[in-house]
C-alpha positions in Angstrom: 116.8 -21.5 -179.2 113.8 -22.8 -181.1 114.7 -24.6 -184.3 113.7 -22.9 -187.5 111.4 -25.8 -188.5 109.6 -25.7 -185.2 109.4 -21.9 -185.2 107.5 -22.1 -188.5 105.0 -24.6 -187.1 104.6 -22.7 -183.8 103.9 -19.5 -185.7 101.3 -21.2 -187.8 99.5 -23.0 -185.0 99.9 -20.5 -182.1 96.6 -18.7 -182.7 94.7 -22.0 -182.6 96.5 -23.4 -179.6 96.3 -20.0 -177.7 92.5 -19.9 -178.5 92.1 -23.4 -177.0 94.4 -23.1 -174.0 91.6 -22.5 -171.5 89.9 -25.8 -172.5 93.3 -27.5 -172.7 94.4 -26.5 -169.3 91.0 -27.3 -167.8 91.2 -30.9 -169.1 94.9 -31.0 -168.2 94.3 -30.3 -164.5 91.2 -32.5 -164.4 93.0 -35.5 -165.7 96.2 -34.9 -163.7 94.4 -34.5 -160.4 92.2 -37.5 -161.1 95.3 -39.7 -161.5 97.6 -37.9 -159.1 95.4 -36.5 -156.3 98.5 -36.2 -154.1 99.5 -33.1 -156.0 96.6 -31.3 -154.4 98.1 -32.0 -151.0 100.6 -29.2 -150.4 101.4 -28.3 -154.0 98.4 -26.6 -155.8 96.2 -24.1 -154.0 92.5 -25.3 -154.2 91.2 -21.7 -154.2 93.1 -20.9 -157.3 91.9 -24.1 -158.9 88.3 -23.3 -158.0 88.4 -19.8 -159.4 90.2 -20.8 -162.6 93.1 -18.5 -161.8 95.8 -21.3 -161.9 94.4 -22.5 -165.2 94.6 -19.1 -166.8 98.1 -18.5 -165.4 99.4 -21.7 -166.9 97.8 -20.9 -170.3 99.2 -17.4 -170.2 102.7 -18.6 -169.4 102.7 -21.2 -172.2 101.4 -18.6 -174.8 103.7 -15.9 -173.5 106.8 -18.2 -173.7 106.0 -19.4 -177.2 105.3 -15.8 -178.3 108.6 -14.6 -176.8 110.5 -17.4 -178.7 109.0 -16.2 -182.0 109.6 -12.5 -181.3 113.1 -12.8 -180.1 114.5 -16.2 -181.1 118.0 -15.6 -179.9 117.0 -14.8 -176.3 114.8 -16.2 -173.5 112.1 -14.2 -171.6 114.1 -14.0 -168.4 111.6 -11.9 -166.5 108.8 -14.5 -167.1 111.1 -17.5 -166.4 112.6 -16.0 -163.2 109.2 -15.2 -161.7 107.9 -18.7 -162.4 111.0 -20.3 -161.1 110.8 -18.5 -157.8 107.1 -19.4 -157.5 107.9 -23.0 -158.2 110.8 -23.1 -155.7 108.5 -21.6 -153.1 106.2 -24.6 -153.3 108.9 -27.2 -153.7 108.6 -28.2 -157.4 111.1 -30.9 -158.4 112.5 -32.0 -161.8 110.4 -35.2 -162.1 107.2 -33.2 -161.9 107.9 -31.6 -165.3 107.6 -35.1 -166.8 104.2 -35.6 -165.1 103.0 -32.2 -166.4 104.2 -33.0 -169.9 102.2 -36.2 -170.0 98.9 -34.7 -169.0 99.4 -31.4 -170.8 100.1 -33.0 -174.1 97.4 -35.5 -173.6 95.0 -32.6 -173.2 96.3 -30.9 -176.3 95.7 -34.0 -178.4 92.3 -34.4 -176.9 91.2 -30.9 -177.6 92.8 -30.2 -181.0 92.3 -33.7 -182.3 93.6 -34.3 -185.9 95.1 -30.9 -186.0 97.9 -32.3 -183.8 100.0 -33.8 -186.5 103.4 -35.4 -185.6 105.0 -32.2 -186.8 102.8 -30.0 -184.6 103.3 -32.3 -181.6 107.1 -32.2 -182.1 107.2 -28.4 -182.4 105.2 -27.8 -179.2 107.2 -30.5 -177.5 110.3 -28.5 -178.3 108.7 -25.4 -176.8 107.7 -27.2 -173.7 111.1 -28.7 -173.0 112.9 -25.4 -173.8 110.7 -23.8 -171.1 111.0 -26.7 -168.7 114.7 -27.0 -169.1 115.2 -23.3 -168.4 113.0 -23.5 -165.3 114.7 -26.6 -164.0 118.1 -24.9 -164.3 116.9 -21.8 -162.5 115.2 -23.7 -159.8 118.3 -25.8 -159.1 120.3 -22.6 -158.6 117.6 -21.2 -156.3 117.6 -24.3 -154.1 121.4 -24.2 -154.0 121.5 -20.5 -153.1 118.9 -21.2 -150.3 121.0 -24.1 -149.0 118.3 -26.7 -149.3 117.9 -29.9 -151.3 115.5 -29.6 -154.3 111.9 -29.5 -153.0 113.1 -29.8 -149.3 112.2 -26.2 -148.5 110.2 -26.6 -145.3 111.1 -25.6 -141.7 109.2 -25.2 -138.5 108.9 -21.7 -137.0 107.4 -20.7 -133.6 105.0 -17.8 -133.4 106.6 -15.4 -130.9 103.8 -12.7 -131.1 100.5 -12.2 -132.8 99.4 -8.6 -133.4 96.2 -7.2 -134.8 97.0 -4.6 -137.4 93.5 -3.8 -138.7 90.1 -5.5 -138.4 91.1 -7.9 -141.2 94.9 -8.0 -141.0 97.1 -9.7 -138.4 100.9 -10.0 -138.1 102.9 -13.0 -136.8 106.4 -12.6 -135.5 108.3 -15.8 -136.0 111.6 -17.5 -135.0 113.1 -20.8 -136.1 111.7 -23.6 -133.9 115.0 -25.5 -134.0 117.0 -22.6 -132.5 119.2 -22.4 -135.6 119.9 -19.3 -137.6 117.2 -18.0 -139.9 117.8 -18.5 -143.6 119.1 -15.6 -145.7 116.4 -13.4 -147.1 116.2 -10.2 -149.2 113.9 -7.3 -148.6 110.9 -7.8 -150.8 110.9 -11.6 -150.8 108.2 -13.9 -149.6 107.7 -17.3 -147.9 105.1 -20.0 -148.4 103.1 -21.0 -145.4 101.9 -24.6 -145.4 98.9 -25.5 -143.2 97.0 -28.8 -142.7 93.3 -28.2 -143.4 90.5 -29.8 -141.4 90.0 -32.4 -144.2 93.7 -33.4 -143.8 94.9 -31.8 -147.1 97.8 -29.3 -146.9 97.4 -25.9 -148.5 99.9 -23.3 -149.3 99.9 -19.5 -149.6 102.7 -17.0 -150.1 103.2 -14.0 -147.8 105.8 -11.2 -148.0 108.2 -10.9 -145.2 107.1 -7.6 -143.7 110.0 -6.9 -141.4 113.7 -6.3 -141.9 114.8 -9.7 -143.3 118.3 -9.5 -141.9 117.3 -10.4 -138.3 116.7 -13.7 -136.6 113.0 -12.9 -136.2 110.8 -12.7 -139.2 107.3 -11.3 -139.6 104.5 -12.0 -142.0 101.4 -9.9 -142.2 98.2 -11.6 -143.4 94.9 -10.2 -144.7 91.8 -12.4 -144.3 90.6 -13.3 -147.8 86.8 -13.3 -148.1 85.2 -15.3 -150.8 83.5 -13.8 -153.8 81.0 -15.2 -156.4 84.0 -16.4 -158.4 86.3 -17.7 -155.6 86.0 -19.3 -152.2 87.3 -17.9 -148.9 91.0 -18.0 -148.5 91.6 -21.3 -146.6 95.1 -20.4 -145.4 94.4 -16.8 -144.4 91.3 -17.7 -142.5 92.9 -20.5 -140.6 95.8 -18.2 -139.6 93.3 -15.6 -138.4 91.0 -18.0 -136.6 93.4 -20.5 -135.0 97.1 -19.5 -134.8 98.3 -17.8 -131.6 101.6 -17.1 -129.9 103.4 -20.4 -129.0 102.0 -22.2 -132.1 104.3 -23.5 -134.8 104.0 -22.8 -138.5 105.6 -24.5 -141.5 107.4 -22.0 -143.7 109.4 -22.4 -146.9 112.8 -20.9 -147.5 112.5 -17.2 -148.7 112.1 -16.8 -152.5 110.9 -14.0 -154.9 112.6 -12.3 -157.8 111.5 -8.8 -156.7 113.8 -7.6 -154.0 115.9 -4.6 -153.0 119.4 -4.3 -154.4 120.9 -3.4 -151.1 124.6 -2.6 -151.0 125.2 -0.2 -148.1 126.6 2.4 -150.5 123.8 2.1 -153.1 122.6 5.5 -154.3 119.9 4.6 -156.8 116.6 6.2 -155.9 113.8 3.9 -154.8 110.0 4.3 -155.4 107.7 2.0 -153.4 104.2 2.0 -154.8 101.5 -0.2 -153.1 97.8 -0.6 -152.3 96.1 -2.5 -149.5 98.1 -5.5 -148.3 100.6 -4.9 -151.0 102.3 -2.5 -148.6 103.9 -5.4 -146.7 107.0 -6.0 -148.8 107.4 -2.2 -148.9 107.6 -2.1 -145.1 110.3 -4.8 -145.3 112.3 -2.7 -147.8 112.0 0.4 -145.6 113.0 -1.5 -142.5 116.1 -2.8 -144.3 117.1 0.6 -145.6 116.8 1.9 -142.1 119.0 -0.8 -140.7 121.6 0.0 -143.4 121.5 3.7 -142.5 120.7 4.4 -146.2 120.7 7.9 -147.6 119.1 6.8 -150.9 116.2 9.0 -152.1 113.0 7.0 -151.3 109.5 7.9 -152.3 106.7 5.9 -150.7 103.2 6.0 -152.2 100.4 3.9 -150.8 96.6 3.8 -151.4 94.0 2.3 -149.2 90.3 2.5 -148.3 91.0 4.5 -145.1 93.8 5.1 -142.5 92.1 2.4 -140.3 92.4 -0.1 -143.1 96.1 0.8 -143.8 98.1 -2.1 -142.3 101.4 -1.1 -140.8 100.6 2.6 -141.4 102.2 3.9 -138.2 105.3 1.8 -138.7 105.7 2.9 -142.3 105.5 6.5 -141.3 108.1 6.0 -138.5 110.5 4.3 -140.9 110.1 7.1 -143.4 111.0 9.6 -140.7 114.2 7.7 -139.9 115.4 7.8 -143.5 116.9 11.2 -144.4 116.1 10.9 -148.1 112.6 9.5 -147.7 109.1 11.0 -148.1 105.7 9.4 -148.2 102.3 10.2 -149.9 99.1 8.3 -148.9 95.8 8.2 -150.7 92.6 7.2 -148.9 89.1 6.7 -150.4 87.7 7.6 -147.0 90.2 10.1 -145.4 90.4 10.4 -141.6 91.9 12.7 -139.0 94.8 10.2 -138.5 96.5 11.4 -141.7 95.5 15.0 -142.3 98.0 15.4 -145.1 96.8 12.4 -147.0 95.2 12.8 -150.4 91.6 11.7 -151.1 90.5 9.2 -153.6 92.5 6.7 -155.8 96.2 7.0 -156.4 97.0 9.5 -159.1 100.5 10.4 -160.0 99.7 13.6 -161.8 101.9 16.3 -160.4 104.1 13.9 -158.4 107.8 14.5 -158.9 109.3 11.1 -159.3 113.1 10.6 -158.7 115.1 10.4 -161.9 116.3 6.9 -162.8 114.6 5.3 -159.8 113.9 1.6 -159.4 110.1 1.3 -158.8 108.6 -1.5 -156.7 104.9 -2.2 -157.3 102.6 -4.4 -155.3 98.8 -4.5 -154.9 95.7 -5.7 -156.6 96.1 -6.5 -160.3 93.8 -3.7 -161.5 95.7 -1.2 -159.4 99.1 -2.3 -160.7 97.9 -2.1 -164.3 96.7 1.4 -163.8 99.8 2.6 -161.9 102.2 1.0 -164.3 100.5 2.8 -167.2 100.7 6.1 -165.2 104.4 5.5 -164.6 105.1 4.8 -168.2 103.3 8.0 -169.2 105.4 9.8 -166.6 108.5 8.7 -168.5 109.6 5.8 -166.2 111.4 3.1 -168.2 109.5 -0.2 -168.1 112.7 -2.0 -167.3 112.8 0.0 -164.0 109.3 -1.1 -162.9 109.4 -4.3 -160.8 106.2 -5.9 -159.6 105.0 -8.7 -157.3 101.9 -10.7 -157.7 100.7 -13.2 -155.1 98.8 -16.2 -156.4 98.9 -17.1 -160.1 100.3 -14.3 -162.3 97.5 -13.2 -164.5 99.2 -10.0 -165.6 102.3 -10.3 -167.7 103.7 -7.1 -169.3 104.7 -7.2 -172.9 108.3 -8.0 -174.0 109.4 -4.4 -173.5 108.9 -4.8 -169.8 
């Protein structure tokens, strides 16, 4: 809980700090990477740094946490903290790194805000930082313990058993542990980090959903090639996986993490709605495969949007899994319909007229703009925000309000 004295200072200074956070985080990362360049090797994604996505995500998390402490001083924003903790565990963050971040972050705050950072202001924001850091450290320790690994020691070698082309820009890799030991426990909907050594010798990470039933000894990831834009470079990890990784090669994968997963007791009856677009359909395929393995009779509604049937990765498998589940049905939307899916709807996903199962748990994954739009449609349709669970890959630039 934030002390009353600090809460008053944070309330008074939050607008100024929030307004300067972009410049603060820019200077923070610049100074930290100048002094600690090893953190760019296997910890921070260079593409997210180049696009500014990581900087904006850090700023959003700080402002969001401070705002939550002021709005609900007796509670902590568990949704925000859990999501960050899983992302941190998936890249191997350790306790000592919070001290490093504190040093450079507060140096940047002092540099940007100057004389406005009085001892009282510094102390109040220091309290906010360590409340957030302490909560994350505790959560991450439990995640490492549950995964059966030492803090930060998350990596394991996996052998590519099969490579399969799904669409012109999507490939799947079927993997098994290279050491012959059992695969670590995973839940349907979770992801792993893939760690690759780039041509310049620097390791880069990227998270990918498990796209198969996570209960078996073989695991699958399905990877879309990320093409650069005016604001961001090509995806280093996805392009290397597409261009260079074949059956028989080894990949370095983290233990599975992710706070958005299926609550999967065999006797569960809660309806499930799986909403996705593009490559966001991969965790939904994992959930469907797991429900099929369980022999589930839960009501399941699958809704997916894509450019065309040919661009819809895992389309045939998704349809087959739906057919095997007695309580499941699927609706597809395509901007460019084709003969492959004659019953598909044309255009962007629109929930008007769709009968949603009552009290369903909704899983949402896809581009940020898509998720914002569909979440708004779900809320208008009467779905409780607490029942909408979403997954974002890369820095989380979209944090719902406290009600979510």
